[in-house]
N, C-alpha and C positions, 0 to 999 in steps of 0.2 A: 387255220386255227382248229384244233380238235377240242370239241366241247362235249362234256357229259352232263346231261340234265337228269336229275333224280326225280322220279315220280312215284306216287304211292296210291294204292287202291284203298279207299275209305268207305265206310257205310254212307249210303245216300239218303238216310232218314234220321230224324231226331228221335225216333222211337226204338232205337237199338237197345237191346237188353243186356244185362250183365250176368255172366256166369257166376253163381254163388261160390263155386269151388275155386276157380282160378282168378276171380275178381277182374276178368278181362271181358271186353265186348264180345258178344256172340255174333259172329259174322255170317254163319251159315243161314241161308234162307233170307238174308237181308240184301236188298239191292245195293250194289256197290258202284262207286263213281271214281273218277280221277280227282284226287285232292284239289279243291278249287285254286289254292295258291300255286300249285304246280303248273296250272295252265299258263300263268304269267311267266314262269321259269322256262317252259317250252317255247313260248312265243319269243322271249328275249334271246334264247339260244338260236332260234331260226333267223331272227333279225340280224344277229351278229354274223351268222354264216352268210347271209345274203349280202352283207356289206363287205366282209373280209375274206370270204371263201372258207373252205375247210369242210368239216364234218360234224354232225350232231348225233350223238348216241344216247338214246333213252335207256335209263337203268332203273330197275325196280327190284324189290325183294318181297316175296310173299308166296302164297299158294299158286298153283299153275293157272288158276282163273285170273290172276293178276296180270297175265299177258294182255288182258283187255285194255289196261291203261297204257301199256307199251304201244299197242296198236293205235290207240287214240293219239298218242304223241306222234306216231308215224303219219297219221292222217293230217296232222297239223303241219308237218314238214320235217320231222326228224328223219335222218337217213337210215338208221338201223337201231335195233334195240337188243337188250340183254336182260333176262330175268334170272334172279337168284332164287332158286326154289328147292328146298329139301327139308325133311323133318328135322335135321340137325339145326336149322336156322330158327325153328319154332320157339316162341317164348322170349326171343331176344329183346332186351330193353334198348334204350337209345344208344348206350355205349356199345353194346354188342352189334347192333344194327349198323352203326356208323363204321365199326371195324370191318364188317363184312362188305359194305359198300366201298370202303377205302381199298380193300383188297381187290375188288372188282375193277376199280379205277386203275389201280396199279397194273392189273393183268391186261386191261385194254391197252395201256402203254401210250406214252407220248401225249398225254392229256394236258392241255394248256389251262383249261377253265372248267370248273364244276359249278353248275347252277342248281340251286334248290329253291322251292317255295319257302317263305319265311317260317312256316310251321305246317303241321298236318292238323286238320280240324278234329280228328279223333283223339288227339293227345295234347295238342297245344303246348308242347314243351319247347319247340324251337331249338332243340339240341342236336339234331342229326347233322345238319349242315356244318356247324362248328366242330362237331365230333369228327366228321370226315377230314376236315382240314387239320385237326390235331393229330389224327392217325397218320396222315400223309406228310405232315410237316409243311403244308402249303400256307401261304398268306391267306387271310380271310377278311371279309367285310359282310356284316349282317344288315338286314333291313334296307337293302339298296333300293332307292327310288328312281335313280337315273344313272345311266352310264355316260360319262362326260367325254371320254376319249379312250382310244385304244391304239397302242403302238406295238411293234413286234415284241417288245420286252415288258410292257406295262399295261394296266388298265386303270383308269381313273373313274371313280364312282362317287355319287352323292348318296349318303346313307342317313336315314332318320335316326334321331336320338330324342331323349326326353326334353331337351331344350330347343329343338329345331332340327338342324342337320349339320353334317360335316362332310368334307370332301377328302377322299383318301386315294392315294396312288399305290397300287399293289403291283409287285413284280410277279410275273408268271413263273410257275403255275400257281393258280389261286382258286379259292372257293368263295362264291358269293351267294347270299340268300336274298330273294327279291320280294318286295311288297306288291300288292295288286295295282297300285297306281303307276307302275313303271311302264305299262303299255296297255293296249287293247287287244286281247287274244282274237285271232282270226277264226272264222267259221270254216271248218274243213270242207274242201271241195269234194264233189262226188268222185272224181278221179283219185283224190287222196284217200278217201274212205275205201274204195275198191282195192287200191294198191296195198293199203295197210292190212286189209282182210287177207290178202294173198301172201303177205310177207312172212318169211321164216323168222321166228323169234327163238333164238337158242336159249336153252335152260342150263344154267351153270350150277354145279354142285360145289360143296366146299373144296373138293380136290382140284376143281378147275381153276380156283383162285388161290390155291395154296394157303387156304385158311387154317389157322391153328384151331383145332376143335375145342380146345380149352378156353377159347375166347368168343364162342358163338353159342346161341341157344339159351334156354332158361337157366341152366346150372352155371353158365359163365357170366350171367348178368349180375352186376353188383347191386342193382336196385330191385325191389320187390313191390308189387302193388298190394298194399295192406287193406285198403277199402276203396270201393268205387260205388258211387250212387248217383242217380240222375238228380238234377237240381230241383229244388222245391218249385211247384207250379206257381206262377205269378197270379196275383189277385186279378180277377176280371172286372169288367164294368167300365163304363164311360161316364164321366161327369160333364154335364152341360152347364155352362155359366152364362147367364143372361144379364143384360143391363148395359150401361154406358161403358166406354173403354176404361174409365177410372174405376168403376164399380167391379168390372170383370177382373182387372189387374189386382184390386184389393182382395177379392174373393180367392183368386188363384194363389196369392201370397199366403193367405190364411190356410189353405189346403196344404201347401208345401210345408209350412211350419208345423202343422198338426202331424204330418207324416215324418217330421224331422229330416226332411230333405234339404232344408236350408235353415240357417240360424239367424237370430237378430230380429230387430223390430222393423217397423215399416220404414 
């Protein structure tokens, strides 16, 4: 089984600032980490390879420093990695990003399964995984919480939905996005870290993936960021309620009703 796992470098702090001109997150000078949801995607890819054999390829798009998240995936157990990095990719929205990643998957060739984290914490759109599937014409399942069965032709998954869950059987090739409850990511071994540090991570340009330049970058992106702002700070303070259990419950109910967090009488 040949598996591509998509990983992204994201800001590792809640104090990231917004560029007033581009309306995008300023990433320079901010500590970056592997998108937390992608850790579960990497772990699931490695687990599948351990069970069924094959190869795991970590794929990312970003500046050259994003090779760090490729190396982190390698330290966890991915076999090799590829980074898409070029100024032409800059400013890509989720549609253009998923197009570029899909072209890379196609260039890798013979891919059975693409695994993504359910979303990136710096955007929370959850659109790139489904976008890759749409560009490639692959079957897809999002919010996957369990892989039930794998055959040479199909994969059966349990996916979360608003009413609970459903079970889907997908024909290969397929794309899935996974939630954090699907596994427990392993801690990289020292040997894995050292091997990842020494590994060669090729950098692919648009020409390497036969990308149409009219479909990547800011000018090719059909969406624009109109306004971005940090959330309003939450009110601080702790309320201590004393008394008997009945008195405490009554007081808590009054507080919640005063804040319009619940409705109705006692």
